[in-house]
C-alpha positions as a printed Julia matrix, in Angstrom:
333×3 Matrix{Float64}:
  98.72  112.76  90.06
 101.38  112.69  92.71
 105.17  112.57  91.76
 105.49  108.97  93.09
 102.84  107.9   90.58
 104.39  109.37  87.63
 106.54  106.54  86.13
 108.2   107.42  82.92
 111.07  104.84  82.62
 110.88  100.99  83.13
 112.61   97.92  82.2
 110.56   94.65  81.59
 111.46   91.15  80.67
 109.43   89.51  77.81
 109.05   85.84  76.7
 106.92   84.77  73.65
 105.3    81.34  73.65
 106.78   78.06  72.1
 105.16   76.51  69.1
 103.32   73.31  69.57
 104.76   69.99  68.32
 103.4    68.47  65.3
 101.42   65.12  65.96
 102.68   61.51  64.86
  99.35   59.64  64.34
  98.2    56.93  62.06
  94.58   56.86  61.2
  92.51   53.99  62.52
  88.76   53.24  62.45
  86.54   50.23  61.8
  87.04   48.59  58.52
  90.05   50.79  57.67
  93.04   48.86  58.93
  95.66   51.13  57.41
  94.21   54.65  57.09
  97.75   56.27  56.74
  99.25   59.36  58.6
  96.83   62.01  59.86
  98.89   63.78  62.51
  97.94   67.49  62.86
 100.12   70.53  63.07
 101.19   72.31  66.42
  99.65   75.75  67.14
 101.98   78.81  67.06
 103.19   80.47  70.27
 101.73   83.65  71.63
 103.06   86.95  70.5
 103.98   89.77  72.69
 102.32   92.9   71.41
 102.75   96.42  72.4
  99.39   98.65  72.12
  98.88  102.27  72.4
  96.12  103.49  74.89
  95.13  107.16  74.84
  93.68  106.81  78.41
  97.04  106.09  80.02
  99.42  108.94  81.13
 102.16  106.96  82.92
 103.89  103.6   83.07
 102.98  103.03  86.74
 101.38   99.76  85.91
 104.72   98.32  84.95
 106.38   99.5   88.29
 105.95   96.2   90.23
 104.96   93.63  87.43
 107.95   93.45  85.02
 107.87   89.94  83.66
 105.47   89.03  81.0
 105.2    85.59  79.28
 102.93   84.57  76.28
 101.08   81.28  76.15
 102.54   78.13  74.43
 101.03   76.62  71.35
  99.18   73.33  71.91
 100.35   70.14  70.23
  98.71   68.87  67.04
  96.38   65.73  67.35
  94.74   63.13  65.2
  92.46   63.68  62.21
  94.77   66.52  61.04
  93.57   68.62  64.0
  95.85   71.78  64.45
  96.78   72.69  68.03
  95.41   75.95  69.39
  97.58   79.05  69.17
  99.17   80.37  72.36
  97.72   83.36  74.29
  99.09   86.75  73.07
 100.25   89.02  75.68
  99.39   92.76  75.2
 101.46   95.64  76.81
  99.36   98.62  77.08
 101.38  101.92  76.91
 100.51  105.6   76.84
 100.95  107.56  73.69
 104.54  108.81  73.17
 106.12  105.83  74.64
 109.59  104.73  72.97
 110.64  101.04  73.02
 114.21  100.22  73.28
 116.41   97.12  73.38
 117.87   97.32  76.9
 121.12   95.62  75.89
 121.92   97.65  72.79
 119.88  100.77  73.69
 118.54  100.71  70.05
 115.15  102.19  69.44
 112.9    99.59  68.16
 109.78  101.69  67.57
 107.53  104.24  69.28
 103.96  104.32  69.84
 102.05  107.43  68.91
  98.43  106.54  68.03
  95.66  105.09  70.01
  95.12  101.37  69.51
  98.38  101.19  67.47
  99.82   97.62  67.75
 103.23   96.43  67.19
 104.53   92.89  67.61
 107.77   92.96  69.61
 108.33   89.4   69.95
 106.82   86.68  67.68
 105.77   83.39  69.0
 107.5    80.2   67.85
 105.88   78.53  64.84
 104.16   75.25  65.38
 105.76   71.96  64.07
 104.18   70.23  60.96
 102.27   66.89  61.62
 103.36   63.55  60.08
 100.65   63.64  57.38
 102.96   66.38  55.62
 105.68   63.95  55.21
 103.96   61.06  53.46
 105.31   60.21  50.03
 104.94   57.16  47.66
 108.13   55.84  49.15
 107.24   56.55  52.83
 103.67   56.11  53.36
 103.49   55.79  56.98
 106.08   58.62  58.42
 106.57   58.06  62.13
 107.9    61.34  62.83
 106.89   65.11  62.85
 108.34   68.49  63.43
 108.9    70.0   67.1
 107.65   73.46  67.51
 110.04   76.36  67.18
 110.91   77.73  70.69
 109.84   81.29  71.58
 112.06   84.3   72.07
 113.12   86.28  75.05
 114.18   89.77  75.37
 114.58   92.6   77.8
 113.12   95.97  76.77
 113.02   99.63  78.11
 109.77  101.59  78.03
 110.58  105.34  77.97
 107.6   107.75  78.04
 108.02  111.24  76.47
 105.2   113.39  77.62
 102.76  114.38  74.69
 101.82  118.12  75.38
 101.02  121.05  73.31
 103.13  123.53  75.46
 106.17  122.79  77.41
 107.46  124.96  80.39
 111.18  125.51  80.1
 113.22  127.42  82.6
 115.65  127.42  85.49
 114.59  125.89  88.91
 112.3   128.07  90.92
 111.31  130.26  87.81
 107.8   130.0   88.59
 106.65  127.06  86.17
 104.75  125.08  88.67
 102.84  128.25  89.93
 102.05  129.21  86.32
 100.62  125.78  85.79
  98.52  125.76  88.9
  97.01  129.08  88.02
  96.43  128.4   84.27
  95.09  124.67  84.84
  93.47  122.6   87.47
  96.62  120.67  88.01
  97.97  120.76  91.67
 101.84  120.57  91.42
 104.07  120.79  94.48
 105.12  124.45  94.94
 107.9   125.63  97.29
 110.64  128.4   97.42
 113.55  126.03  96.77
 115.07  124.65  93.68
 114.13  121.28  92.07
 110.76  121.21  93.85
 109.45  119.67  90.72
 111.11  116.1   90.14
 108.54  114.76  87.56
 106.62  116.32  84.84
 103.1   117.68  85.53
 100.37  117.98  83.06
  97.44  120.31  83.05
  94.63  121.13  80.61
  94.38  124.98  79.82
  90.75  125.98  79.22
  90.52  128.52  76.4
  87.53  130.1   74.74
  84.61  128.38  73.08
  85.38  125.09  75.04
  88.7   124.73  73.35
  91.75  123.59  75.31
  95.33  122.59  75.12
  97.59  120.68  77.29
 100.59  122.27  79.13
 103.56  120.27  80.8
 105.59  121.47  83.61
 109.02  120.03  83.26
 111.78  119.9   86.05
 114.08  122.95  85.78
 117.12  123.16  83.54
 120.55  123.97  84.95
 123.65  124.77  82.92
 125.18  121.52  82.07
 121.82  119.46  81.83
 122.61  118.12  78.41
 125.69  116.22  79.92
 123.47  114.97  82.82
 123.82  117.66  85.57
 120.92  118.25  87.67
 118.03  115.99  86.45
 119.62  115.92  83.05
 118.33  113.48  80.4
 115.44  112.4   82.78
 113.35  115.39  81.73
 114.98  116.71  78.52
 113.37  113.93  76.57
 110.02  115.11  77.45
 110.62  118.55  75.73
 110.91  116.65  72.47
 107.25  115.83  72.27
 105.97  119.46  72.92
 104.69  121.44  69.96
 105.55  124.98  71.52
 108.21  125.81  74.19
 107.22  128.46  76.55
 110.36  129.79  78.13
 109.85  131.14  81.78
 112.36  133.68  83.05
 111.78  135.58  86.33
 111.86  139.36  86.2
 114.36  139.54  88.88
 116.96  137.47  86.95
 120.39  139.17  86.81
 120.42  138.92  83.01
 117.36  137.73  81.12
 118.9   137.46  77.72
 121.87  135.44  79.09
 119.5   133.02  80.92
 117.61  132.6   77.82
 120.69  131.84  75.77
 121.79  129.35  78.4
 118.41  127.45  78.09
 118.71  127.47  74.34
 122.21  126.16  74.34
 121.28  123.24  76.68
 118.43  122.31  74.36
 120.68  122.58  71.32
 123.35  120.26  72.89
 120.8   117.73  73.69
 119.03  117.81  70.41
 119.56  120.57  67.83
 116.08  119.79  66.35
 114.51  121.37  69.44
 115.42  124.9   68.29
 113.11  124.36  65.28
 110.01  124.28  67.56
 107.99  127.47  68.02
 109.19  129.49  71.12
 107.73  132.09  73.32
 109.23  133.88  76.2
 107.22  134.81  79.35
 108.9   137.11  81.99
 107.45  135.95  85.29
 107.02  137.67  88.62
 106.49  140.99  86.76
 104.07  142.31  89.45
 107.37  143.63  91.19
 108.05  145.8   88.05
 106.63  149.33  87.45
 105.42  150.55  84.15
 108.69  152.54  83.45
 110.84  149.55  84.27
 108.82  147.37  81.95
 109.31  149.82  78.99
 113.11  149.84  79.69
 113.3   146.18  79.77
 111.12  145.73  76.7
 113.59  147.99  74.73
 116.61  145.78  75.78
 114.64  142.56  74.95
 113.74  143.85  71.36
 117.63  144.16  70.66
 118.53  140.8   72.41
 116.06  138.52  70.82
 114.05  140.43  68.01
 112.65  137.18  66.55
 111.2   135.59  69.56
 107.95  137.02  71.02
 107.74  137.76  74.71
 105.29  138.77  77.32
 105.43  140.23  80.94
 103.22  138.03  83.25
 102.55  137.32  87.01
 100.94  134.14  88.08
 100.18  135.48  91.54
  98.74  138.83  90.56
  96.9   137.17  87.41
  98.78  139.69  85.25
  98.84  138.89  81.46
  97.59  135.44  81.65
  94.67  135.7   79.2
  97.0   137.53  76.63
  99.36  134.57  77.28
  96.69  132.03  76.54
  95.75  134.05  73.4
  99.57  134.09  72.21
  99.99  130.34  72.82
  96.79  129.36  71.06
  97.82  131.45  68.11
 101.28  129.65  67.97
  99.67  126.24  68.28
  97.31  126.94  65.44
  99.72  128.62  63.0
């Protein structure tokens, strides 16, 4: 999937259907001169319904079509016939989509299960026909209820990527390279910062035909929680990942400091992110010799004793199987 096709934020305008009018009709047939009122009820207007679809990965189908209108209910007719209900409109969304009111930014609900349906706008109720209003003192009412008009609203669809493992790191840390080596994904790779502008997903094949999903998320910079760099456009994707894999290059000036900056940005954005399982991978380790790896390991044991880490190299295929084992173990704890 190319970057231009990954759409994770759209605004759409919705309208539910109007209810049909109740009928004003007096029954007439041969030999029945005054059959009384028999006007039927109007049909309800169509609902606007959001439905989860596990086969969708993006909101690209709402990139160019942004207005959705449900059908109106039909009017009632004679012989107490109720008008047909208006046609419902379904908005198919990928799992992990959050629905907000655009004006208030309030979260209405989120879709996390396949075929889960939520009515976002109800259609107007149909009006009652005149036969409902007959009484001993008013045996031929010549009035009925009009239908209730539908509703209008503008909503924001916001996709948070559902993945088992999320890659977290500074720009140019080697996240896209690792994803391309461990999965069949083909992310854009280059030697400049912010090569990745949209999340990329890949399926990591594990032993015995098992697999898990890994997400490459655009790089974090200091101040991302306040909106610097790509800010909130990518931090929300991390909320859906079960395990966070921090990727820090071996040639970093201070690995521990870089790790703390990344943790601080996640904490400022959402403190609950620190409750997720974490693992640190020291990338580009093919440039280190065995003695240097031992020295760095001794320092890392002191700096973050509670977080497991591993030296890897995507290019040299170093430590990747062990990394898969560690991640699988974390995911199944």
